[in-house]
N, C-alpha and C positions, 0 to 999 in steps of 0.2 A: 349485452354480452355477459355471459356467465363469469363468475369470479375465477374459476379454473382456467377459462380461456384467456382472461386478461393476464393472469399470473404466468401463464405459459408463454406469454410474449417476451419474457426475459430470456436472454440468450444464456446458454451454459457453455462454458469453454473449458476443455480439459487441458491441464497444464503439466508442467514437469513433475517428476517424482520428488516428493519432499518427505523427509523422515521415513523413508522406506515404503511410501505408498503414494498413489496418484490422487491428487486433489481435483475435485470438480469445482470450478469457480463460477459463480453466477455473476453476469455482467449486467449492469443496470445504469440507465442515465439518471441524471440528477432529478429531473422532473418526476420520473416514475418513482424514484426512491422517496421523494417528499410525499407523494400520494399514498404510498404503501409502506411507510417506514416500519410499522409494527410487523408486517409480514417478513420483511428483510431482516429485521432484528431477530425474529424467531428462527430464521435460517442460520444466522450467526450463532445464536445460542445453541443450535443443534450441531455446531461444529463446522459449518460451511464458511467459506470465504466469499465476500461480496466485493466485486470490483466496480467502482463508480466512475462513470465517464461523463464528459461534457463536450458536446460537439465532436464525438468520436475520439476524444483524447482522454487517456486515463488521468484521473485527478485524485483518486483516493482508493484505499483498500480497507475494508472493515474486516477485522480478524476476531475470532473468539478470544475472550479474556484468558482462556486456559492454554493458548498457543505457547509453545516453548519460547523462552526468551531468545533474542538474537545473540549469537556469540560474536564478540568482537575479537578480531585477531590482530596481533601486533604487526606493524609494518615489516616487510621483508628487507627494506633498505632505509637508511636514515634520510631525513628531510634534506640534508645538504646535497645528496645526490640529485634530488628533484630540482634544486636551484641551478644545476648545471644544464638542464634542458632549456633550449632556447624557446622563448615565448611564454614561459611560466615564471611568474614572479610571486614569491611568497608574501602574503600580507603580514602586517605587524601582528605579533602573537597576541592572542586574547584567549580567555578561557572558553571552553565549550558551553558552559552555562550562560555566559554573556551572549554568545552567538545564538543560542536557543531562545533566550528572552528577547533578543532583538528581532528574531524571525517571527516570534509570536505577536509582537507589537505591530507588524505590518499588516 
């Protein structure tokens, strides 16, 4: 099979408008990504976004390093309002850094 035919096997999915333009996202499964990592990294370097799936479930998204940073917005309501909702219990408070480090250790 020719290289172009194999690489054409990756699906392209058009998604929502972001930053005033439409992005075309390449969808690839983990096994194919491992086989052709250099190719997909070159797509990312070229500005494309690559969505990685495993058993048809999205597991990761590879973005170009030059992608604008995510803007964090302040909550519209205080946490105490969330405590009033039945079925939701706030965990003991801890820093975001501690939560990220714990998540990385898993």
